PAZAPA-4460 file (N, C-alpha, C; in steps of 0.05 Angstrom, whole numbers, plus 32768, in hexadecimal, padded with zeros to 4 digits):
% residues 103
    n_x    n_y    n_z   ca_x   ca_y   ca_z    c_x    c_y    c_z   seq   type   mol
   84B3   8388   7B87   84A0   8371   7B8C   84A2   8369   7BA9     1      M     A
   84BA   8367   7BB4   84BE   835D   7BCD   84AF   8370   7BE1     2      F     A
   84B1   8389   7BDB   84A5   839E   7BED   8487   839B   7BED     3      L     A
   847A   8395   7BD6   845E   838F   7BD5   8456   8378   7BE5     4      K     A
   8464   8360   7BE3   845E   8348   7BF1   8461   834E   7C0F     5      I     A
   8477   835C   7C17   847B   8365   7C32   8464   8375   7C3E     6      F     A
   845B   8387   7C2E   8447   8399   7C38   842B   8389   7C3B     7      A     A
   8426   8377   7C29   840E   8368   7C29   8410   8355   7C43     8      V     A
   8426   834A   7C4B   8428   8337   7C62   842B   8347   7C7B     9      L     A
   8439   835C   7C7D   8440   8369   7C96   842A   837C   7C9F    10      V     A
   841F   838C   7C8D   840B   83A0   7C96   83F3   8394   7CA4    11      V     A
   83E7   837E   7C9B   83D1   8370   7CAB   83DB   8368   7CC6    12      P     A
   83F4   835F   7CC9   83FD   8356   7CE3   8400   836E   7CF6    13      C     A
   8407   8384   7CEB   840C   839B   7CFC   83F0   83A5   7D05    14      I     A
   83DE   83A5   7CF2   83C2   83AE   7CFA   83B5   839B   7D0F    15      A     A
   83BC   8381   7D0E   83B0   836F   7D20   83BE   8371   7D3B    16      L     A
   83D7   8379   7D3C   83E6   837C   7D54   83D9   8392   7D65    17      A     A
   83CF   83A6   7D57   83C4   83BC   7D67   83A9   83B5   7D72    18      D     A
   839C   83A0   7D6C   8383   8398   7D76   8385   8383   7D8C    19      R     A
   839C   837D   7D95   839F   8369   7DAB   838F   8373   7DC2    20      E     A
   8382   8361   7DD1   8373   836A   7DE8   8385   8375   7DFF    21      P     A
   837D   8388   7E0C   838B   8392   7E23   8383   8382   7E3E    22      C     A
   8396   8372   7E45   8391   8360   7E5D   838A   8370   7E75    23      L     A
   8374   8369   7E80   836B   8377   7E99   835B   838F   7E92    24      G     A
   8358   8396   7E7A   8348   83AE   7E74   832B   83A8   7E71    25      C     A
   8319   83B9   7E76   82FC   83B5   7E73   82F6   83B1   7E54    26      P     A
   82E6   839E   7E4D   82DF   8399   7E32   82C1   839A   7E2F    27      E     A
   82B7   83A5   7E18   829A   83A5   7E13   828F   8388   7E14    28      D     A
   8277   8386   7E1D   8268   836D   7E1F   824B   8372   7E14    29      H     A
   823F   835C   7E0A   8223   835F   7DFF   8210   8369   7E14    30      D     A
   8203   8381   7E0F   81F1   838C   7E21   81D7   837D   7E23    31      A     A
   81D3   836A   7E12   81BC   8358   7E13   81C0   833F   7E22    32      N     A
   81D7   833C   7E2F   81DB   8323   7E3E   81C9   831E   7E55    33      D     A
   81B8   830A   7E51   81A2   8304   7E65   81AE   82FD   7E81    34      H     A
   81C4   82F0   7E80   81CF   82E7   7E9B   81D8   8301   7EAC    35      E     A
   81E5   8314   7E9D   81E9   832E   7EAC   81D3   833C   7EB6    36      V     A
   81BE   833D   7EA6   81A5   834A   7EAD   819B   833C   7EC5    37      H     A
   8199   8321   7EC5   818F   8314   7EDD   819F   8319   7EF5    38      T     A
   81BA   8318   7EF3   81CD   831D   7F0B   81C8   8339   7F15    39      K     A
   81C6   834D   7F03   81C3   8368   7F0B   81A8   836A   7F19    40      L     A
   8192   835F   7F10   817A   835F   7F1E   817C   8355   7F3B    41      S     A
   8188   833E   7F3D   818B   8331   7F57   819B   8341   7F69    42      S     A
   81B1   834D   7F60   81C2   8360   7F70   81B0   8376   7F7B    43      I     A
   81A0   8383   7F69   818F   8397   7F73   817A   838E   7F8A    44      L     A
   8170   8378   7F85   815D   836D   7F97   8169   8367   7FB3    45      A     A
   8182   835D   7FB2   8191   8355   7FC9   8198   836F   7FD9    46      A     A
   819B   8384   7FCB   81A2   839D   7FD9   8189   83AC   7FE1    47      A     A
   8172   83A1   7FDD   8158   83AD   7FE3   8157   83C9   7FD5    48      N     A
   8162   83CB   7FBC   8160   83E3   7FAF   8144   83E8   7FA1    49      S     A
   813A   8400   7FA3   8120   8405   7F95   8124   8405   7F77    50      P     A
   813C   8405   7F6C   8140   8408   7F50   813A   83EE   7F41    51      H     A
   812F   83EF   7F29   812C   83D7   7F19   8138   83DE   7EFF    52      Q     A
   8142   83C9   7EF1   814F   83CE   7ED7   813C   83D0   7EC0    53      V     A
   813A   83E5   7EB3   8129   83E8   7E9D   8138   83E0   7E83    54      K     A
   8152   83E8   7E80   8163   83E1   7E68   8180   83E3   7E70    55      K     A
   818E   83CE   7E69   81AD   83CF   7E6C   81B9   83DD   7E53    56      I     A
   81C8   83F1   7E59   81D0   8400   7E40   81F0   83F9   7E3A    57      T     A
   81FD   83F0   7E4F   821A   83E8   7E4A   8223   83D4   7E5E    58      N     A
   8233   83C2   7E53   823F   83AF   7E66   825C   83AC   7E5C    59      I     A
   826E   83AD   7E72   8289   83A8   7E6D   8292   8392   7E7F    60      K     A
   82A7   8380   7E76   82B0   836B   7E86   82CF   8371   7E89    61      K     A
   82D8   8369   7EA0   82F5   836D   7EA5   8301   8357   7EB6    62      Q     A
   8316   834C   7EAC   8324   8336   7EBB   8333   8342   7ED1    63      V     A
   832B   833B   7EEA   8339   8343   7F03   8340   8329   7F11    64      V     A
   833C   8328   7F29   8340   830F   7F3A   8324   8303   7F37    65      A     A
   831B   82FC   7F20   8300   82F4   7F1B   82F7   8304   7F01    66      G     A
   82DD   8305   7EFE   82D2   8315   7EE6   82C1   832A   7EF2    67      M     A
   82CA   8344   7EEA   82BC   835C   7EF4   82A7   8364   7EDE    68      K     A
   828F   836B   7EE6   827B   8375   7ED5   8276   8392   7EDB    69      F     A
   8276   83A4   7EC8   8270   83BD   7ECB   8258   83C5   7EBA    70      I     A
   8241   83CB   7EC6   8229   83CD   7EB8   821B   83EA   7EBC    71      V     A
   8215   83F5   7EA4   8206   840E   7EA5   81E9   8406   7E9D    72      T     A
   81D6   8410   7EAB   81BB   840A   7EA5   81A7   8422   7EAB    73      F     A
   818E   8421   7E9E   817A   8434   7EA3   8168   8428   7EB4    74      E     A
   8160   8437   7ECB   814D   842B   7EDC   8130   8434   7ED3    75      N     A
   811C   842C   7EE2   8100   8430   7EDB   80F9   844C   7EDA    76      Q     A
   8107   845E   7EE5   8103   847C   7EE5   8112   8489   7ECF    77      E     A
   8121   847A   7EBF   8131   8485   7EA9   814B   8490   7EB2    78      G     A
   8154   848C   7ECB   816F   8495   7ED3   8185   8480   7ECC    79      K     A
   819C   848B   7EC6   81B3   8479   7EC0   81C0   8471   7ED9    80      E     A
   81C4   8457   7EDE   81CF   844B   7EF5   81E8   843A   7EEC    81      C     A
   81F9   8437   7F00   8210   8425   7EFC   8211   840F   7F12    82      N     A
   821C   83F9   7F0A   8220   83E3   7F1E   8239   83D3   7F15    83      A     A
   8246   83C8   7F29   825C   83B7   7F21   825F   83A2   7F36    84      S     A
   826A   838B   7F2F   826E   8375   7F43   8283   8362   7F37    85      W     A
   828F   8352   7F49   82A3   833F   7F40   829A   8323   7F45    86      V     A
   829B   8312   7F32   8292   82F5   7F34   82AD   82E6   7F39    87      E     A
   82AD   82D9   7F4F   82C3   82C8   7F56   82B7   82AD   7F5F    88      Q     A
   82B3   829B   7F4D   82A4   8282   7F51   82B3   8270   7F67    89      P     A
   82CD   8272   7F68   82DC   8261   7F7B   82DA   826E   7F98    90      W     A
   82CF   8287   7F9A   82CC   8292   7FB7   82AE   828E   7FBD    91      V     A
   829C   8297   7FAC   8281   8296   7FB2   8270   8295   7F99    92      S     A
   8258   828B   7F9B   8246   828D   7F82   8238   82A9   7F80    93      K     A
   823B   82B8   7F97   822F   82D2   7F97   8243   82E6   7F8D    94      D     A
   8238   82FD   7F82   824C   8312   7F78   825C   831F   7F8F    95      P     A
   8274   8326   7F8A   8285   8332   7F9E   828A   8350   7F97    96      Q     A
   8291   8360   7FA9   829B   837B   7FA5   8285   838B   7F95    97      Y     A
   826B   8389   7F9E   8255   8395   7F8E   8256   83B4   7F95    98      V     A
   8254   83C3   7F80   8250   83E1   7F81   8238   83E7   7F71    99      E     A
   8229   83FC   7F7B   8210   8404   7F6C   820E   8422   7F70   100      F     A
   8208   8430   7F5B   8203   844C   7F5C   81ED   8455   7F4A   101      N     A
   81D9   8462   7F55   81C4   846C   7F45   81BA   8486   7F50   102      C     A
   81C5   849C   7F43   81C1   84B7   7F4D   81A3   84C0   7F4A   103      P     A
***
């Protein structure tokens, strides 16, 4: 009887322990986040990029010295592109460490 009670109480705790977030690791984020879409469009415009966002396919967020966004999107030509930036509101309202790649 003790073994059954132990199993019922401990097994769920072990399963939950495996799901703890990885601090500093990129985590999936809602690809429909309007704020990220707006920020990405403004980053492309500021870089005078000819690319426009047709559809965001993946967003990851990562806690660094601020919040890093890693975005995969499809441009108007159907090419898969990547962009990343760090938001540090205590440094600047503008994105920092912007990277953009669209082969």
